[in-house]
VEXDREN-2710 file (C-alpha; in Angstrom, 1 decimal):
% VEXDREN-2710
k/r/px/py/pz
1/MET/0.3/-31.3/29.1
2/VAL/-0.4/-35.0/29.3
3/LEU/2.9/-36.9/29.2
4/HIS/3.7/-40.6/29.0
5/SER/6.5/-41.9/31.2
6/ASN/8.3/-43.7/28.3
7/GLN/7.8/-41.1/25.6
8/SER/10.6/-39.3/23.8
9/LEU/9.7/-35.7/23.2
10/SER/11.4/-33.1/21.1
11/PHE/10.1/-29.6/21.7
12/HIS/12.0/-26.6/20.4
13/PRO/12.5/-24.1/23.2
14/THR/10.6/-21.4/21.4
15/ALA/7.5/-23.6/20.9
16/ILE/4.4/-22.7/23.0
17/VAL/2.6/-25.8/24.2
18/GLY/-0.5/-25.4/26.4
19/LYS/-0.3/-27.2/29.8
20/GLU/-3.6/-29.0/29.0
21/ALA/-2.7/-30.1/25.5
22/GLN/-2.6/-33.9/25.1
23/ILE/0.7/-34.9/23.5
24/GLY/1.4/-38.5/22.5
25/LYS/4.7/-40.4/22.4
26/ASN/7.6/-39.4/20.2
27/VAL/6.0/-36.1/19.1
28/GLN/8.3/-33.4/17.6
29/ILE/7.3/-29.8/17.8
30/GLY/9.3/-27.2/15.9
31/PRO/10.4/-23.6/16.4
32/TYR/7.7/-21.0/17.2
33/ALA/4.8/-23.6/16.9
34/ILE/1.8/-22.8/19.0
35/ILE/-0.4/-25.6/20.4
36/GLU/-3.3/-24.5/22.6
37/ASP/-4.7/-26.1/25.7
38/GLY/-7.2/-28.8/24.7
39/ALA/-5.5/-29.8/21.5
40/VAL/-4.7/-33.5/21.0
41/ILE/-1.7/-34.8/19.0
42/GLY/-1.1/-38.5/18.5
43/ASP/2.0/-40.6/18.8
44/GLY/4.8/-40.0/16.3
45/THR/3.4/-36.8/14.8
46/GLU/5.7/-34.0/13.7
47/ILE/4.5/-30.4/14.1
48/MET/6.9/-28.1/12.2
49/ALA/7.9/-24.4/12.7
50/HIS/5.3/-21.6/12.9
51/THR/2.3/-23.9/12.9
52/PHE/-0.8/-23.1/14.9
53/ILE/-2.9/-25.9/16.4
54/SER/-6.0/-24.7/18.1
55/ARG/-7.7/-26.2/21.2
56/TYR/-10.3/-27.6/18.9
57/ALA/-7.9/-29.8/16.8
58/ARG/-7.6/-33.6/17.2
59/ILE/-4.6/-34.9/15.2
60/GLY/-3.9/-38.6/14.9
61/GLN/-0.7/-40.6/14.8
62/ASN/2.4/-40.3/12.5
63/CYS/1.2/-37.2/10.8
64/ARG/3.5/-34.5/9.4
65/ILE/2.2/-30.9/9.7
66/PHE/4.5/-28.6/7.8
67/MET/5.5/-25.0/8.4
68/GLY/2.9/-22.3/8.8
69/SER/-0.1/-24.6/8.7
70/ILE/-3.2/-23.5/10.8
71/ILE/-5.5/-26.2/12.1
72/GLY/-8.8/-25.8/13.9
73/THR/-9.5/-22.1/13.8
74/ASP/-13.0/-20.6/13.4
75/PRO/-14.9/-21.1/10.2
76/GLN/-15.3/-18.3/7.6
77/ASP/-19.0/-18.1/8.3
78/ILE/-20.5/-14.7/9.1
79/LYS/-23.2/-16.5/11.2
80/PHE/-20.8/-18.5/13.3
81/ASP/-20.9/-18.1/17.1
82/PRO/-17.3/-18.4/18.3
83/SER/-18.5/-19.7/21.7
84/LEU/-19.7/-22.9/20.1
85/GLU/-17.6/-26.1/20.7
86/SER/-16.7/-27.7/17.4
87/TYR/-13.7/-29.5/16.1
88/VAL/-11.2/-30.6/13.4
89/GLU/-10.4/-34.3/13.5
90/ILE/-7.5/-35.5/11.4
91/GLY/-6.7/-39.2/11.2
92/ASP/-3.3/-41.1/11.0
93/HIS/-0.5/-40.9/8.5
94/ASN/-1.5/-37.6/6.9
95/VAL/0.9/-35.1/5.4
96/LEU/-0.2/-31.4/5.3
97/ARG/2.4/-29.3/3.6
98/GLU/3.2/-25.6/4.0
99/TYR/0.5/-23.2/5.0
100/VAL/-2.4/-25.6/4.8
101/THR/-5.5/-24.3/6.6
102/VAL/-8.3/-26.5/8.1
103/HIS/-11.3/-24.8/9.8
104/ARG/-13.4/-26.3/12.5
105/ALA/-17.1/-27.2/12.0
106/SER/-19.8/-24.5/12.1
107/ILE/-22.2/-26.7/14.0
108/GLU/-22.1/-27.4/17.8
109/GLY/-20.4/-30.7/18.6
110/GLN/-19.6/-31.5/14.9
111/SER/-16.2/-31.9/13.3
112/THR/-14.4/-31.1/10.0
113/LEU/-13.0/-34.5/9.2
114/ILE/-9.9/-35.6/7.3
115/GLY/-9.3/-39.4/7.3
116/ASP/-6.0/-41.4/7.0
117/HIS/-3.1/-41.4/4.5
118/ASN/-3.9/-38.2/2.8
119/PHE/-1.2/-36.1/1.1
120/VAL/-2.2/-32.4/1.0
121/MET/0.1/-30.0/-0.8
122/ALA/1.0/-26.4/0.1
123/GLN/-1.5/-23.6/0.6
124/SER/-4.6/-25.8/0.3
125/HIS/-7.7/-24.9/2.3
126/PHE/-10.4/-27.0/3.9
127/GLY/-13.5/-25.1/4.9
128/HIS/-15.8/-25.9/7.8
129/ASP/-17.7/-29.2/8.0
130/CYS/-15.8/-30.9/5.2
131/LYS/-15.6/-34.7/5.2
132/VAL/-12.5/-36.1/3.5
133/GLY/-11.8/-39.8/3.2
134/ASN/-8.6/-41.7/2.9
135/TYR/-5.6/-42.0/0.5
136/ASN/-6.4/-38.7/-1.3
137/ILE/-3.8/-36.5/-3.1
138/ILE/-4.7/-32.8/-3.0
139/ALA/-2.3/-30.5/-4.9
140/ASN/-1.2/-26.9/-4.2
141/ASN/-3.8/-24.2/-3.7
142/ALA/-6.9/-26.4/-3.9
143/LEU/-9.8/-24.5/-2.3
144/ILE/-12.3/-26.8/-0.7
145/ALA/-15.4/-24.9/0.6
146/GLY/-17.6/-25.7/3.5
147/HIS/-19.6/-29.0/3.7
148/VAL/-17.7/-30.6/0.8
149/GLU/-17.5/-34.4/0.8
150/ILE/-14.5/-36.1/-0.8
151/GLY/-14.3/-39.9/-1.0
152/ASP/-11.2/-42.1/-1.1
153/HIS/-8.3/-42.3/-3.6
154/VAL/-9.3/-38.9/-5.2
155/PHE/-6.7/-36.7/-7.0
156/ILE/-7.4/-33.0/-6.9
157/SER/-5.0/-31.0/-9.1
158/GLY/-3.6/-27.6/-8.4
159/GLY/-5.7/-24.5/-8.1
160/VAL/-9.1/-26.3/-8.1
161/PRO/-11.9/-24.5/-6.3
162/ILE/-14.8/-26.7/-5.1
163/HIS/-18.1/-25.1/-4.3
164/GLN/-19.8/-25.6/-0.9
165/PHE/-21.8/-28.8/-0.5
166/VAL/-20.3/-30.5/-3.5
167/ARG/-19.5/-34.2/-3.3
168/VAL/-16.5/-35.8/-5.1
169/GLY/-16.8/-39.6/-5.5
170/SER/-13.9/-42.1/-4.9
171/TYR/-11.3/-42.5/-7.5
172/ALA/-12.3/-39.3/-9.3
173/MET/-9.7/-36.9/-10.7
174/LEU/-10.1/-33.1/-11.0
175/SER/-7.8/-31.6/-13.5
176/GLY/-5.9/-28.3/-12.8
177/TRP/-7.9/-25.1/-12.5
178/SER/-11.2/-27.0/-13.0
179/ALA/-14.1/-25.1/-11.2
180/VAL/-16.6/-27.5/-9.7
181/SER/-20.0/-26.5/-8.4
182/LEU/-21.8/-29.8/-9.2
183/ASP/-21.1/-33.3/-7.8
184/VAL/-18.2/-35.2/-9.5
185/PRO/-19.2/-38.9/-10.0
186/PRO/-16.8/-41.6/-8.8
187/PHE/-14.2/-42.9/-11.3
188/MET/-14.4/-39.9/-13.6
189/ILE/-12.0/-37.1/-14.7
190/ALA/-13.5/-33.6/-14.5
191/MET/-11.8/-31.0/-16.6
192/GLY/-13.1/-27.5/-17.0
193/PRO/-16.2/-26.1/-15.3
194/ASN/-18.5/-28.9/-14.3
195/THR/-17.5/-31.2/-17.2
196/VAL/-16.6/-34.9/-17.1
197/ARG/-14.1/-35.7/-19.9
198/ALA/-13.1/-39.3/-19.4
199/LEU/-13.0/-42.3/-17.1
200/ASN/-10.0/-42.2/-14.8
201/VAL/-8.4/-45.4/-16.2
202/VAL/-4.9/-44.5/-15.0
203/GLY/-6.0/-43.8/-11.4
204/LEU/-8.1/-47.0/-11.3
205/THR/-5.2/-49.1/-12.6
206/ARG/-2.7/-47.6/-10.2
207/ASN/-5.0/-48.4/-7.3
208/GLY/-5.3/-52.0/-8.3
209/ILE/-8.8/-52.1/-9.6
210/PRO/-9.2/-55.3/-11.8
211/LYS/-9.3/-55.0/-15.5
212/GLU/-12.7/-56.7/-15.6
213/THR/-14.1/-54.0/-13.3
214/ILE/-12.5/-51.2/-15.4
215/ALA/-14.1/-52.7/-18.5
216/GLN/-17.6/-52.5/-16.9
217/LEU/-16.9/-48.9/-15.8
218/ARG/-15.9/-48.0/-19.4
219/LYS/-19.3/-49.2/-20.4
220/ALA/-20.9/-47.2/-17.7
221/TYR/-19.0/-44.1/-18.7
222/LYS/-20.2/-44.5/-22.4
223/ILE/-23.8/-44.9/-21.3
224/LEU/-23.6/-41.8/-19.0
225/TYR/-21.4/-39.5/-21.1
226/ARG/-21.3/-40.8/-24.7
227/SER/-24.9/-41.5/-25.4
228/ASN/-28.0/-39.3/-25.8
229/PHE/-29.7/-40.7/-22.7
230/SER/-31.0/-38.5/-20.0
231/ILE/-29.6/-39.2/-16.6
232/PRO/-32.7/-41.2/-15.5
233/GLU/-32.5/-43.2/-18.7
234/ALA/-28.7/-43.8/-18.3
235/LEU/-29.1/-44.9/-14.7
236/GLU/-31.8/-47.4/-15.8
237/ASN/-29.4/-48.9/-18.3
238/LEU/-26.6/-49.0/-15.8
239/GLU/-28.8/-51.1/-13.5
240/HIS/-28.6/-53.9/-16.2
241/LEU/-24.8/-54.1/-16.4
242/GLU/-23.1/-57.0/-14.8
243/ASP/-21.5/-55.7/-11.6
244/PRO/-20.0/-58.3/-9.4
245/SER/-17.6/-55.8/-7.8
246/GLY/-20.3/-53.3/-6.8
247/HIS/-18.5/-50.4/-8.4
248/VAL/-21.2/-49.6/-11.0
249/GLN/-23.8/-49.7/-8.3
250/TYR/-21.8/-47.3/-6.2
251/LEU/-21.7/-45.0/-9.3
252/VAL/-25.5/-45.3/-9.7
253/ASP/-26.2/-44.7/-6.0
254/PHE/-23.9/-41.7/-6.0
255/ILE/-25.7/-40.0/-8.9
256/ARG/-29.2/-40.9/-7.5
257/SER/-28.4/-39.3/-4.2
258/SER/-27.0/-36.1/-5.6
259/LYS/-28.8/-33.0/-4.4
260/ARG/-26.8/-30.5/-6.5
261/GLY/-26.8/-32.5/-9.7
262/VAL/-23.7/-34.1/-11.3
263/CYS/-21.1/-32.9/-13.8
264/ARG/-22.2/-33.6/-17.4
265/GLY/-20.1/-34.7/-20.3
266/ASN/-18.7/-33.0/-23.4
267/HIS/-19.2/-34.9/-26.6
268/GLU/-16.2/-33.3/-28.3
269/GLY/-13.4/-35.7/-29.0
END
């Protein structure tokens, strides 16, 4: 264990902490937690009871990992070679509630990535090679498969399964029990299987996006989802919208770069 001379540590006597684990300052480790040799835990992080932190886990500063969570174990990939060195990297100021699981990457030297300031609710799962950005809220029992990419300020509701290799753009919202196997464009609300229902106006407003930008995104939404344009035709029209903030261009670039295709609209309502 790597210790700092001025650190204040609080380890429960039943916790098992590997001698080669790197533990920062002011770390708290609860009853029956297991932290393997090679794990890295940043300053001010709290590891609660019955958690398991593998040797392949890298956890940043001021995180809270709640009871029963499992970080950095092998991916659920039948082709995976357990001798490979791969990792989980979790940034700063994240909250992972009870029984969250995060699997390490399936590729040598790569990492499953979770950024900063994410709030992940109980029993959610992150598969191997996921890339999760910052300031996301992920509700209970979300199931995020391998190689999924999630932007920033995304809200994923309870019980949402996301298929492998899907991308979810920033400021999107996925409503409860929605099943997603296509990319979810930024700024949109997905509800039901692979269906965009609306612009995420509430989420945009709460995150301080200016009214002028939201007005342009409303126009973009109507062109994409309330017209009879094909996607190439809609994108061509979006290129002509005024876009001083760059948000519309981000939307266009996201859709153009999609490999799986994007969720389409529903003209009801």
